[in-house]
C-alpha positions in Angstrom: -20.5 -4.1 6.5 -22.2 -4.8 9.8 -18.8 -5.8 11.2 -17.3 -2.5 10.2 -20.1 -0.5 11.8 -20.1 -2.5 15.0 -16.4 -2.2 15.4 -16.5 1.6 14.7 -19.4 2.1 17.2 -17.3 0.4 19.9 -14.3 2.7 19.2 -16.4 5.8 19.2 -18.3 4.8 22.4 -15.0 4.1 24.3 -13.5 7.4 23.1 -16.6 9.4 24.2 -16.5 7.8 27.7 -13.3 9.7 28.3 -15.1 13.0 27.9 -17.2 12.7 31.0 -15.3 15.3 32.9 -17.0 18.0 30.9 -15.8 20.5 28.4 -14.5 23.2 30.8 -12.7 23.1 34.1 -11.0 25.4 36.6 -7.4 25.5 37.5 -5.4 27.8 39.7 -2.4 29.9 39.0 0.5 28.8 41.3 1.6 32.3 42.1 -1.6 34.3 42.5 -4.1 31.5 43.3 -6.5 33.1 40.8 -8.9 30.6 39.1 -8.4 30.3 35.4 -10.9 29.0 33.0 -10.0 26.2 30.6 -12.0 27.5 27.6 -13.2 25.2 24.8 -12.0 26.2 21.3 -14.1 25.6 18.2 -13.0 25.8 14.6 -11.6 24.4 11.5 -8.0 23.1 11.1 -6.5 22.2 7.7 -3.3 20.4 7.5 -0.8 18.2 5.6 0.3 14.7 6.5 3.7 13.2 5.7 4.8 9.8 6.8 5.5 6.1 6.1 3.0 3.4 5.1 3.6 -0.3 5.8 1.3 -2.5 3.6 0.3 -6.0 4.7 2.1 -8.6 2.6 -1.0 -10.6 1.8 -1.7 -8.9 -1.5 1.9 -8.8 -2.7 1.4 -12.1 -4.5 -0.8 -10.4 -7.1 2.5 -9.1 -8.7 4.0 -12.6 -9.2 3.8 -12.5 -13.0 0.6 -14.5 -13.5 -1.7 -11.6 -14.0 -5.5 -11.8 -14.3 -7.9 -12.8 -17.1 -10.7 -10.8 -18.5 -13.0 -11.9 -15.7 -10.6 -10.9 -13.0 -9.4 -14.4 -12.1 -5.7 -15.3 -11.8 -4.2 -16.7 -15.0 -3.0 -20.3 -15.1 0.6 -21.0 -16.1 0.0 -21.2 -19.9 -1.7 -17.8 -20.0 0.5 -16.2 -17.3 2.0 -12.9 -18.2 5.6 -14.2 -17.7 5.1 -17.3 -19.8 3.6 -15.3 -22.6 6.3 -12.6 -22.5 9.4 -14.7 -21.7 8.7 -17.8 -23.8 6.4 -16.7 -26.5 7.1 -13.0 -27.3 10.7 -12.4 -26.3 11.9 -16.0 -26.3 11.2 -16.8 -29.9 8.8 -19.6 -29.3 5.7 -17.8 -30.5 6.2 -18.4 -34.2 8.9 -19.4 -36.6 11.5 -16.7 -37.4 11.2 -14.9 -34.1 14.5 -13.5 -32.6 15.3 -15.0 -29.2 15.9 -11.8 -27.3 16.0 -13.7 -24.0 18.9 -15.9 -25.3 20.8 -12.8 -26.5 20.4 -11.1 -23.1 21.6 -14.3 -21.3 24.5 -14.7 -23.7 23.4 -18.2 -24.7 24.9 -19.7 -27.9 21.9 -19.9 -30.3 23.4 -23.1 -31.8 23.7 -24.8 -28.4 21.3 -26.3 -25.9 18.4 -23.9 -25.1 17.6 -22.0 -21.9 14.4 -22.9 -20.1 11.7 -21.1 -18.1 8.8 -23.0 -16.7 6.3 -22.8 -13.8 8.9 -23.8 -11.2 10.9 -20.7 -12.1 8.0 -18.3 -11.2 8.4 -15.8 -8.3 7.5 -17.0 -4.9 8.7 -14.2 -2.6 6.9 -11.0 -3.6 7.0 -8.4 -0.8 6.0 -4.7 -0.3 8.6 -2.2 0.6 7.9 0.5 3.2 6.3 3.4 1.3 6.1 7.2 1.5 2.6 8.6 2.2 1.3 12.2 1.9 -2.2 13.6 2.5 -4.6 16.4 3.2 -6.1 16.2 6.7 -8.9 18.3 8.0 -10.3 18.6 11.6 -13.3 20.5 12.9 -12.9 21.0 16.6 -16.2 20.9 18.5 -14.2 22.1 21.6 -10.7 22.0 22.9 -10.8 18.2 23.3 -13.2 16.7 20.8 -13.1 16.9 17.0 -14.4 15.4 13.8 -11.7 14.5 11.3 -11.6 13.9 7.5 -8.3 12.6 6.0 -7.3 11.9 2.4 -3.9 10.1 2.2 -2.0 8.9 -0.9 0.7 6.3 -1.2 2.6 4.6 -4.1 3.8 1.2 -3.2 6.7 -0.8 -4.6 6.7 -4.6 -4.7 9.8 -6.7 -5.3 10.8 -10.4 -5.8 12.9 -12.7 -7.9 12.4 -15.4 -10.5 14.8 -17.8 -12.2 15.9 -19.0 -15.7 17.9 -22.2 -16.2 20.7 -21.7 -18.7 22.6 -24.4 -20.6 25.5 -26.3 -19.0 28.8 -24.7 -20.2 32.5 -25.4 -19.7 33.6 -24.5 -16.2 30.2 -25.2 -14.5 30.6 -27.8 -11.8 27.1 -27.7 -10.2 23.5 -27.5 -11.4 23.1 -24.3 -9.3 25.5 -22.6 -11.6 22.9 -22.9 -14.4 20.2 -21.2 -12.4 20.2 -17.5 -12.9 18.1 -15.2 -10.7 16.5 -12.0 -11.9 14.3 -9.3 -10.3 10.6 -8.7 -10.8 8.9 -5.4 -9.8 5.4 -4.4 -9.0 3.8 -1.0 -8.4 0.5 -0.1 -6.7 -1.4 3.1 -6.0 -3.6 3.6 -2.9 -5.8 6.4 -1.8 -7.1 6.2 1.8 -10.3 8.1 2.8 -10.9 8.4 6.6 -13.8 9.9 8.5 -14.0 9.7 12.3 -13.6 11.2 15.7 -10.6 12.5 17.6 -10.2 13.0 21.4 -7.4 15.0 23.1 -6.4 13.4 26.5 -5.0 15.8 29.1 -5.1 19.5 29.9 -1.5 20.6 29.2 -1.3 23.9 27.2 1.4 22.5 24.9 1.5 18.7 24.6 -1.2 16.1 25.1 -1.9 12.5 24.0 -4.7 11.9 21.5 -6.8 8.9 20.3 -9.0 8.6 17.3 -11.0 6.1 15.2 -13.6 5.8 12.5 -14.4 4.4 9.0 -11.8 3.9 6.3 -12.1 3.3 2.6 -9.1 2.5 0.4 -9.1 2.8 -3.4 -6.4 0.5 -4.9 -5.0 0.4 -8.4 -2.7 -2.4 -9.8 -0.2 -0.1 -11.6 3.2 -1.7 -12.7 4.5 -5.2 -13.3 8.0 -5.5 -14.9 10.9 -7.9 -15.1 14.6 -7.3 -15.8 16.8 -10.0 -17.5 20.3 -8.5 -17.4 19.8 -5.4 -19.7 16.5 -6.5 -21.1 13.5 -4.7 -19.4 10.1 -6.3 -20.1 6.8 -4.6 -19.2 4.4 -7.4 -18.4 1.4 -5.1 -18.8 2.0 -4.2 -22.4 0.0 -6.7 -24.4 0.3 -8.0 -27.9 -2.1 -9.9 -30.1 -0.6 -12.1 -32.7 -2.9 -14.3 -34.7 -0.3 -17.0 -35.0 -0.5 -17.9 -31.3 -2.6 -17.3 -28.2 -1.9 -14.4 -26.0 -2.8 -13.2 -22.5 -5.2 -10.2 -22.7 -6.5 -7.8 -20.1 -9.1 -5.2 -20.7 -7.9 -2.9 -17.8 -5.7 -3.0 -14.8 -7.4 -4.2 -11.6 -8.8 -1.4 -9.5 -11.2 -1.6 -6.5 -12.4 0.0 -3.3 -12.3 -1.8 0.1 -13.9 -0.7 3.4 -12.6 -1.0 6.9 -11.9 0.9 10.1 -9.0 2.9 11.4 -7.6 3.9 14.8 -4.9 6.3 15.9 -2.7 7.0 18.9 -0.3 9.9 19.1 0.6 13.3 20.5 -0.9 16.7 20.0 1.5 19.6 20.1 0.3 23.3 20.1 3.1 25.3 18.6 1.2 28.7 18.7 -2.4 29.9 18.2 -2.1 29.3 14.4 -0.2 26.0 14.1 -0.7 22.6 15.7 1.5 19.4 15.1 0.3 15.9 15.6 2.6 12.8 15.7 0.4 9.8 14.9 0.5 6.0 14.6 -2.5 4.8 12.6 -3.4 1.2 12.0 -6.2 0.2 9.7 -8.2 -3.1 9.4 -9.6 -3.4 5.9 -9.8 -5.2 2.6 -7.5 -4.3 -0.3 -10.2 -5.0 -2.8 -8.2 -6.2 -5.9 -7.1 -9.6 -6.9 -8.8 -12.9 -5.9 -10.4 -13.5 -2.5 -9.5 -10.2 -0.7 -9.5 -10.5 3.1 -9.5 -8.2 6.1 -5.9 -7.4 7.0 -4.0 -4.9 9.1 -2.1 -2.0 7.4 0.0 0.5 9.4 1.1 4.1 9.0 3.1 6.5 11.1 3.7 10.2 10.4 3.4 13.9 11.1 0.4 16.2 10.7 0.9 20.0 10.5 -2.4 21.9 10.9 -3.2 25.6 10.3 -5.8 26.8 12.8 -8.4 29.1 11.1 
């Protein structure tokens, strides 16, 4: 926590240094040479944010089909969600008399050699896709250049990867690779980002100026979806079963956690008219996504557009 506070203090100190010219200044009209006063403006601005969010790939591995046990630790292979679902529940290996739904989906002859799925077939390449982000952003302007901001942004992330199943050798197959079939695995995650900080407008243009900002960031993250697709067979890895005939992987709740960090921002402030202001912003964060095992401080990135109504 001391690291977050120290980093934020440095950001705020550097931003405040740029305000040493004062809050008001005098300019001259080019035609009449009459001094004009650059008047500070106070007030509340409420706006909407819309943009793109780029998650750090470090936490994408949480959706690799292993899942977590009741204590929040990552499952081993035997208790992994994919082993339990593919081999035990849908693959007919849980107890005698089960229908092999995996074999049916693969088109494997039930009387012939079996298909196999083991630890070497688990996903290794999980990655986040760029995501859509929306939010409610609020600014209270102390004057025309300095403001305190409060942002609440939401994003729903998609994670994708692949896993394999080895099918039996059939007539016409000439290589071992012909037996290896690749299928998709999907993850879903929800994030809510809360930001509180300071914003500084750079420049005195009546319409367009640069801006910088920084402050504290807190992100609430929820592990939401984990699914696999084997041809036409869709399997939800987070729907759990409890058969007395064999062990099963159980989870009391989906992982959810809150991580702290800092944010910064760089962009342009565009005054459309006395009632509306637009800001184009690039905003990196340095934070922990606090779900899974051993969360670490990592950079996330967002870029977007804010539209404010000036009260």
